[in-house]
N, C-alpha and C positions, 0 to 999 in steps of 0.2 A: 504494499499499499504506500502510495505517495502522499504527503501532506503538503498542501500549497498553503502558505500563510494567509492568503486572501479566499480561501476557499470557504464557500458558504455551507456546504452540506457535510458536516461533521458532527451533527447532533448526536449520534450514537456514541461519541467520544467524549461529550461534554462531562466536566466534572470528574475525570478518570484517572489522572495521573498524580502520584505522590511526589515523584522527582522527574523533572525534565533537565536534561543536560545538553548544552549546545557550546559550539566553538566557532569563532569567527563568522557570527552571524549578523554583526551590526555595522558592517562597512558601508552598505548601501542604504542611504537615508530614505530612499522611496519605499523601502520594505518595512521600515520601523513600525508604522501603524498597524500594518497587517500582522506583523511579529508580536507586537504587544497584545492586540485583540485575541490572537491565538492562544498565547499563553494564558490570558485570563479566562479564556473558555475552556482549556484543558486541564488547568491545575484544580485539584481537589480542594473543597472547603476544608478548612482545618490546618494541618501542620505541613502542608505541600509546599514545595518551592522549585523554582528554576534555577539551575547553576550554569552560568555562562563563563567562559574564559575568552577574552578578547583584548586586543590591544585598543588603545585609545584612539588611534588613527585621526589626529586632529580634533575636530569637534564631533565626530561621528558617534562615538560612544556616549558623550554628554547629550547630544541631541536625542539618541535612543532612550536614555534614562529620562529624559524630560517627558517623552511620550509615555513611558512606563507610568510615571507620576500622574500625568493627566488622564491616564486609564484607570486610576484609582489603585495601582499596584504599589507596592513598597519595594525598596531595593537597599543593599549595602554594597559597598565596593571595598576591596582589599588589594593593597599592592603586595604586601608581605604575608602571604598565606601558606607559604611552604619554605622550610629553611634551606633546602638543597636548590631549589628553584631560585630563590632570592640570593643565595651565594652565587650561583652561576651568573645571574643577572648583574650583580656587583662586580664580578670579575670581567665581564664584557664591557661594563661601562667605565672601568678603570684601566684600560689598555690592553686587555686580552685580545688579540687580533685574529682568533680563530673564526671568528664570524664577522667577515668584513661588511662594513656598512651597517652594523648593529645600532639601533636607536630605539630608546625606550618607547617613545610614542608610536612607532611604527611596528615594533617587534614584540615588546614585552607584554605578555597577556595578564591583565588584571582579573581578579575573581569578582563576579558579580552574582550576588544572591538576590533573586526575585521572589516575593511572596505576594499573597493575596491580602 
């Protein structure tokens, strides 16, 4: 089954998911509203959450989080969510050239937790 974010006919899946995990889904601003609506529709009432990993990519992530807020959802953002990931990020920011052109804004995934 393929789920399209602007898909209207997913009523049989409403209020169905405890956890939704996604990565690299916030780059395209034209998809933000459909993605936010889909999350709100699919998350179960109660203690469900969507877990996103995404670089900030300019203002793209912030714009998405604005749509999340407008949709009545709640979110938190963490930069330092895993010791090993943070350590590697710090190495890359401080001169390790094993990843040429590494930039925090474009490459480093922040952790976003979205709840109802």
